[in-house]
N, C-alpha and C positions, 0 to 999 in steps of 0.2 A: 349200674347206670347212675344211681343216686350218688355214689362216691365220686364218680366222674363229674357230675354236675356241681357238686360241692367244691371240688378242686378247681374246676373251671371258673366258678364264681369267685373264688379267692384270687386266682390269677388275673381275672378281668378287673377286679378291684385294684390290684397293684398296677396293672397297665394303665387303667383310667387315671389313677392318682398321679402317676408319673407323667401323664400327658395332660394333666389339668382338665380332665373330663368329668363332669358331674353325672353320676349314675342315678336313675330314678329310684325313689325309695318305696314305691308301691306299684302294684300291678297297673298296667294300662287298661283302658276300657274293654278292649277285646279279650285280654287275658282274664280280666275279672268276670266277664260274661261267660267265658268257658268254665271257669272255676264254679261259678254259680250254677250253671247248667249241670255240670258233672256232680256237684254236691247233692243234687236232688235225685240222682239215680242210684241204684244198687243192683247187685247180682249181675246177671248176664247183660242187662242193658248198660250198666256202668262199664263192664269189661269191654264191650264192643265200641261204645262211644269213646272211652279212654284210648283204646288201641288205635282207633281211627284218627283221633286228634294227635296222638304221638307220631304216627306216620306222616301226617300232613305237616305238623310243626317241624319235625326233623328234616323233611324235604326242603322246606323253606329255609330253615336255619343253615343247612348244609350249603345251599346255593348262595346264601348271603355271605357265609364265612369264606367260601371259595372265591367269591368276587372280591371281598376285602383282602384276602391273602394275595391275590393277583394285582389288585389295583389300589390298595390302600395308600393314603398319603402320610399317615402317622406311623412311624416305624414300630413303636411299641404295640399298637393295636393290630397292625399288619402281622407282626410276629405272633401275637396271641391268636389271631384267626388261623394262621398257618399251622400252628401247633395244635389247634383244636380240631381241625378238619378230620384227622384219622378217627378220633373218638366219635365225632358226629356220624361218620360213615358206619362205624360199628353200631351206634345207637339206632340208626335208621334200619339197619339189618335186623336188629333185635326187635324193633317196633313192628317191622313187617312180619317177623316170626310170631310175635304176640298176636297180631291181628289175624293171621292165618289160624292160629290156635283157637282163639275165641270164636272165629267164624265157623270153624269146623266142629265146635261144641266141646272141645277138650279143655282141660283146665288151663287158665291163663297164669296160674301161680308159678309154674316153672319158667315161663317166658318172662314174666315181669320181675322175678326175683333175681335175675342174673346180674 
C-alpha cells in the first residue's frame, strides 16, 4: 500500500503539472487533526483508530476518484483517477481486512504490511 501511494503521488504530480494545477504543500486542517490524534495513540488503540480511519478515507477517496473518472473535465486528471481506481479498491479491501483483524484482537502487522 505504501508503494502504491508513493507511485500514485508521483503520477498525480505529473498530471497536475501538465494541467497547470498547483498541489497543496502541506496537510489540510482535517488531515492534520487526524495525524495529531493518531500520534497520541499507541498499541491496540492506535491500531483500531488507524484501521477505522483507513476504511473511512479509502471509501471517500474511491467514491471521489470514481466520480472524477466518469465526469472529469481535465483529461490528464480524469485519466489519473481512472487508472488509480483499481488500486483504491484493493486498498479499501485491505483496510477492511486490517480493521477486522484489529477488531478481533489478532495482530494487525500482517494486514498493514501488505
